[in-house]
N, C-alpha and C positions, 0 to 999 in steps of 0.2 A: 706151802706147797712148792716144790721145785718148778721152774718155768717149763721144763719138758712135760711134766705131768699135767700142768695147766693147759698146755697146748693140746695134749691128747684128749683131755676132758672136753675142751672146746670143740674139737673135731667130732667127738662122740655125740655131744649135744646137738651139733648141727645136723648130723646124719639122722638122729632120733627125731628131730622136729620135721626135717624134710620128708621123712617117711610117714609122717602123720600119726605118730604115737601120741597117746593121751586122748582127751576129749576133743570133739570137733572145734569147740570154741577156743580152747587153749591152743590147739594147733594153728588156728587162724591167727590168733594173737601173736604167737611165736613166729609165724611166717612173716607177719608185718615187721616184727622186730628184726628178723634176719634180713628182710629186704632193706630196712634202714641201714643195717650194717653191724648189728650186735647179736652175739650168741645169747640166747635166754639164760639167765643166771638165777632167776627167782621162781618160786612156785606161785602160780596164780590162784590165790585163795580168797581174794576180796570179791564178794558178790556185788550186785547193784546196790543192795541195802547197805552193805558195809562201806561201799565207796561213797554213797551219799552221806552216810553217817560221819565218815571221815571229813568230808567237806564242811558239813555243819559244825563238827566238833572243833575244827581248827579255828573257826570264827569265834566260837565260844560266846554266843550272843549276850546272855545276861551277865556273864563275868566280864566281858569286854566293856560293856556299858558301865558296869559297876566301877571299873578302874579308870574310866575316862570321863565319867559324868560330871565330875567337879569342874573340869576346865570350861566347857561351854556354859554351864549353869552360872558360874561365878564371874566369868568375863563378859559374856553377852546377854545373859539372862535366860529365863524360861522360853521365850519366843525364839531365841537363837537355837536352843536345843531342839525345838519342835520342827522348825522349817529347814534348818541346815541338814537335819538327818534325812528328810525325804529328798531334798535337793541332791545331796551327796549320794544317796542310794540309787537314784535314777541315773546319775552320771556313771556311777560304778557299774551299773548294769551293762553299759556299752563296753567297758573295759573287760568285764567278765565274758561277754560274748566274743570279743575280739581274741582273748586269750584261749577260749574254748576252741575256736577255729584252729589255732596253731597246735594245741594239745591233741586235737583229733587227728591232725596230719602227722604229728611226731610223738606218738605215745611211748616215750622212753623215760627212764628215771632221771635223765638229765634235764627234762622239762624245757623251759624256755631257753636255758643255756645251750642245749644241744641244737634246738631249732634256730636260734639266732645265727649260729655259724653256718647254717645251711641256706640262709635267706640273703646272703651277700655273695659277691663275686669271689672267686677262688683266692685271690691275693689278700682279701680282707677277712677271710674266715678265721684265721688264727687270732688276730688282734681283737675282733669283735667277740669271739667266743671267750677269750681270756678276760676281757673287761666285764662282760655280762656274768661270766662264771664267778669272778671274785666279788662283784657287787651282790650277787645272789647268795653266795655262801656266807659272806660276812653279815649281810642283812638278816639272814635266817638265824645264824648263831647268836648274834646280839639280840635279835628279836626274841629268841627262845629264852635267853638270859633275862631280858626285860620282863617277859610274861611270868617267868618263874619267880622273879623278885616281886612282881605284883601280887602273885598268889600268896607269897610269904606275908606280905603286908596285909592282905585281906584276912588271913588267919589271925594275925596279931590284932587287927581292928576288932575282930570278934572277941578276942581275949580282953581287950580294953573295955568293951561294952559289958562283958560278963563280970569282970573283976572290979570295975569301977574306973572313973576318970583318973584316979591317982596312979594307976598302974603305968609304969614306965617301960617303954620298949626301946632297948638300946640297939646300937648298930650291930653289936656282936650277936644279939638274939636274931635280928633280921637276917644277917649274913649266914649264920649257922643253920637256920631253918631253910633258907634259900638253897644252900649247898646240899643239905640232906635231901630235899625234894628233888633236886636235879639228879643226884645219884640214884634215887629211887626210880626215877623215870628211865635212867640209863639201864637199870636192871630189868625193868619191865619190857624195854625194847629189845632185850636179848631173847625174848620168846620167839618161837618159830612163827612163820608167816600165818599159818592156820590159826594159831592161838591169838595173834594180833588181830586177825580179821574178826574172830569171834568176840574178842574184847571190844573192838571198835563198833561192832554192830549195835550195841546197846547205848552208845554215847549219845546218839541223836535224840533218843527218847528222854533221857535225863536233861539234856540241854534245852530242848523245846518244852518239855514238861515243866521244868523249873520256871521258865519264862512265863508260861501261861498261868501257872499257879500264882506267881507274884502279881500278875495283872489282876486276876480274879480276887485274891485276898485283899489287895490294896483297895479295890473298889468296894468290897464288902465291908471293910472295917473303917472306911472314912465316911463320916456323916456328910450328908448332902450340903449341910450348912457350912462345912469346913472345906469343901472343895473349891478350888479357884475358879473364877468365871472364865468364859471363853476368851475374853479380851486379854486375860493374863497368860493363857496357854498359847494363843495364836496371834494376839494383837500387840499393840504398842504398850499396853500396860505391863507386859512381861519382858520388855526390853530394858537392859541396863548397860552401862559402859563402865566397867571397873578395870580398864586397862591402864589407867594413869596417864593417858596422853594420846592414844590412838583415836582416830575419828570413829564415828558410830558404825560406818560401813565395815571397817576392819574388825571392830569389836564383834559385830554380828557374825562375820565370816569365821571367827575363831570357833564358832559352833561346829564347823566342818571337821575339827580335829577329832571329835569322837567318832563320827560315822566313817571318816577316812581310815582311822586306825582300826576300827572294827571290821568294816567290809572290805576296804581296799588294801590295807597294809597289816592286818592282824596276822603277823607271822606268815608271810608268804602264802596267804590263803589260796589265791587263784593257782599259783604255781605248785602248791603242795600236792594237790590231787594228781598232777602230772608226775610228780616224783615217785609216786607209788604205782604208776601205770603199768610197770612190768610185773606187778603183783596182782593186777586187776583183770578179771575176766571180761572179754569184749571191751578192751581198754579204749579203743578209738571211739566207742559209743558211750561207755559208762563214765569215763573221766570227764569229758566235756559236759555231759548231761548233769553230773553231780555239781560241777562248778555253776552251771546255769541255774539249777534248782536252788542251790544254797544261797546264791546272791539274791535271788528274788525273795526267798523265804526270810532270809535275815533282814533284808530291807523293809519288808512289810511288817513283820512281827516286831522288829526293833523300833519302828516308828510308833507302833501302838504302845509298846512298853515305855518309851520316852514320854508320850502324851500322858499316860496314866501316872508316871512318876511326878511329872510337873503338876498335874491336876491335884494330886494328894500330898504335895510337898510341904505344906505349912509355910510359915514365914521364911522368906529368902535369907534374912539376916541371921537366922539360926543355923545356916548350912555353910560348909560342913561342920559337924559338931566335934566332940572330943575324939571320936574314932578316926576322924580325918576322911571319912567316906560319906558323902551326901546320900548316896544310894542306901547304905546301911542305916543311916540316921532316919531316913524317911520310913524305912521298914519298921524300925523300933518305935517311931512316933505313932504309927498306925496299928501295928500288930502287938506291941509290947515286947519286952526283951526275950522271953522264952520262945514265942512264935517267930520273931525275926531271926533269932540265932539258929533255930531249927531249919528254916528255909535258907538262911545264909550258908549253911553247911552244903546245900546242894549247889549254890552259886559257886562256892569254892571248889566243889567237885567238878563243875563245868570247866573252871580254869585249870584244874588238874588234867582234864582230858585234852585241853588245848595244848598244854605242854607235852603230853604224851604223843599226840599226833604230830606236833611241830618237830620234836626230836626225831621221829621216824622220817619225816620228810627231809630234814636237814642232813641226816646221815646218808640218805640216798643221793643227795646232791654231791656230797663229799665223795661218795663211792664213784659216781659217774665222772666227776672231774679228775679223780685219781686214775680211773680206768683210761681216761683220755690223755694221761700224762700231764695234766694241768698243775698238779702238786709236785714239789721236789722230793717225792717219796719213792720213786721208781715203782709206782703201782701198789705200794704196801697197803694203802687204805681202799684200793679198788679190788678187794678180795672178799668173797662170800664164804662164810663158814660152812663146811660140809655137814656140820651137825644140825644147824638151824636154817640153813639157806638164807641167812641174813648177813649184812655187812657188820659184824661185831666190832671190827677194828674202827670203822668209821663211826659207829655208834659211840664208842668210848672216846674217840677223838673229839666229837662234838660235845659230849658231856663234860669232859675235863676243860676244854677251851671255854665252854659256856660258863664255867664257874669263875673264870678270871675277872670278867667285868664286874661281877657282884662284889668281889673283894675290895674294889675301889671305895665302896661305901664306908669301909673301916678308916680310910684315909681322908676322903673328900667326897661328900654327896654331890657336889657340883661336878666333879670329874665323872662320877657315875652317870648322872643325868646327861652329860655331854656325849658319852658313848652311846647311851640308849637313844639319844635324839637322832642318830643317823639311820636307825632301822627303817623307818617309813620311807625316807627319801631314797635310800639305796635300793630298796626293793621296788619302789615305784619306777625308778629309772630302768631297772633290769626288766620290768614288764613291758615298757613302751618301746625299747630299742628293737626287739624282733618285730613288733607290729609295724613300726616305721620302715624297717628294712624290707619287709614283705611288700609294702606298697611302693617304696622308692625304687626297688630293683625288680619290679614285677616283669619288666620286659627285657631284662638283661639275659643274654644267651647262656650264661653260666649259672643262672638261678632258675630252677624248675620247681616251683611250688605246686605240689599235687594235693588238692584239698582232701580232707578226710570226710567222714560221714556228716560231721557237723560243719556246715559251711553257709555263710550268709550271702555268698556270691560276689561277683564283681560289679553288681549294680549299685544303685543309689543307697540302698539300705546298708550294705557292707561298707561302702565308703564313708557314709555318715558316722557309723559306729566307730570305725577305725580312727578317723580324723578327730572326732569328738573326744574319744578317750585319750588320745595323745595330748591334745590341747588342754583338756581338763586336768590331766595328771601334771603337766608342767605348771599350770596355775596353782594346783594344790601344793606342789613342791615349794612355790613361793610363800604360801601361807605357812607351811611347815617351817620355813626358814626364818620367819619373823619372831622376834622376842614377844612374848605375850603381854608383858607389862613394860611401861616406861616410867622413869628413865632407865636406860640400860646400864647395868652394873656387871661385875664379874659373876654375880650369882644369878641374875636374871637374863644374862646373855644366852641366846639360842645358838648352839654350836653345830646344829645339824648340817648346814651348808658347808662350812669350812672342813668339817670332819669327812663328809661325803666326798667333797672335792679332793681332799687329801688322799682318800682311799683310791680314787680314780687315778690321781697323779702317781702315787706310789706303785700302783699296779702297772701303769705304762712304763715307768722307769724300770721296774723289775723285769717286765717283758723284754725291754730293749737290752738290759744288761745280761740276763741269763735265761729268762723264760722262753724266748723264741728258739732256744737250742733244743729244748725237750718237748715243747708244746707246738703242735702243728694244727690244732683244731680238733674237734671230735674225731676219734680214730676208730675204725672198724676193728673188732677183735675176732672177725671171722678168718679162718685159715684156709677155707675151701674156695674163697672168691677174693680176687684182688681188684682194686679199682683200676679203671682204664688209665687214669692219669695218677702218677705217684703223689701228686700234690692234693688230690681229692681227699677230703676228710673221711667221708663214708662211701659205702659201695654205690648206692643209688637211692633216689627218693622212692617211697612206697607207691606201688601201683594198685589202685583199688578196683576190684571187679564189682560194679554196683549191683549186678544181678545176684551174684553169689554172696556178696558182702564178705569176701575173703580176699586177702592180699595174695597175689600170685608171685611166687619166688622165681626170679629170672635165672 
C-alpha cells in the first residue's frame, strides 16, 4: 500500500474511533490505544474466554512438563521435581502480577517492549526500547523454534513406542517434521482475527482436560502397592544427585528448570497475552486477568500433575526409557501402549496449540517493532493485510526465520541446543527491565506511569511483588546459565549466558552504528495529534476514568 494511502486510512480510522463507531467496549479499547499513541489496526474479536484460553494455551501445561520432566527427575530426583515446582510457581506468581500491572497500563501489541520505553526518561527511551525489543523478539522466535522442535520429538517418541525400540529417528526426520509443522502453523495464523479467536477458545479445554485425564488415569491404573511412599515423593528418599560434581543444593535447584520454563519462560507467556491486546475486547482488564488466572491455574494444576507422575513413576533407574521421554514411559508403564499413545496424542495437540499461539504473539511483536521503525525494513513488516486484518508479512517472517535454528540439527545438535538455551534467559531479562524501570524512575519528571485497572498499588504489596520478581528472575538466570553436569565439555557446556550476552552486545553495537538513525523509540502513528516534544516517543500516557472505566481521548 502506498504511504499516502496508509496515511489516509490512518486518518479515517482515527476519526471513526473518535466518533464512537462500533460497540461501546471496542470504542473504549480503541480510545485507550489512541491515547497511548497508536491508530487501531486490528479487529477486536478475542473475548474473555478466548483471551484466557490463549494465556493457558501458550503455557501448554502437560506438553511443557512432558518436554522438561527429564531434567529435574534425572538430575535432582523426584523430591526436586515436587518441591521446586511449587517454589518456582509461587515466585512466578509475583512476576505474573507485576507484568499484569504494566500490561493493564499499556495494552498494546508491543507489550513490555512498548511499555519499557515509556518508563524511562526521554533520553533513554530509544536505547531501552531497542534492547528490550530485540531480546523479546529473538527470545520469542527461538522459543517458538525450540517448542516446535520439541513437538516434533514428542511425535517421534510416540512412533518409537508404537513401532518398537529398534526404530531409528534420524536428524533428517526430526528437522523435516519440525519444518513442516512450523509452516502449518504459519498457514493457520493467516486466518482472520475472528477465526483465530474461535479456534483459540477451545484450546484451554483440551489443555486442562488432557492434564486432568492424565492425573485421573494414572491414579486409577497404578496399584496402591506400586505407588511410591510419601518419603519418596516429598522427602529425602526421593533426592538424588546425578550432576557428576555439583553439590546437593545445586542439584536440587536444577528442579527449577522445569517450572521456570513452563510458567516463567514458556514462549513469552506473560508477554504473549499483551501482544494480542489490540485484538482483545476490554484489553486493559482481560489481558492482565488472563495472565493472572493462567499463572495460578498452571502453578496449582502443574504441581498436582508432577506429584502424580512421581507417585506412579516406577523405578527411577528405568527412566527415561527408549522413547527418551520419562513422561511418556510412565504413561506406557501404567496405561499400556494403546492407552498411553491415545492420551499422548492430546499432549502433542496441546504442544501444537502452544506453537500456534506463540507464533501469533511473536508476529505481533515483530509488527509492533517494525511499526516503530525498530527493524531496518522501512516499516515493511509493520503492515496489516486489508484482507485478514492480520500482519501476514510479520507472520511469515517469524515462520521462515524460526525454521533456521532447527536446521542446525543437521550439522551439530550441540549448536542447536546452544541457540535454544538463550530463550529463557533472553525473555526473562526482557520481563524484568520494565518492572525495574517503573520503580527506579517512579519520581522522575519525564516518567508518568498511569496505572491501569489492574494495579497492586505503591504500598508494601506492590513493592514486595516487584522487588521479589526481579531478584528471583536474576537468581533463576544464574541457574539457567550453569551446566547441568560436570565436568564441563564442549557437549555439556551451557551456552545460554554467552549467547544472551552476545545478543545484548550486538544489539548495542548495531544501535550505535546505525539503529539510532532510524529508531527513536515507540513512535505514534497518529496523524491528527503530534507530541508536544518532537523527542517524545508517543503522544501521552492513557488517562483512565475510574467511574466510566473508559479512556478519555485528549
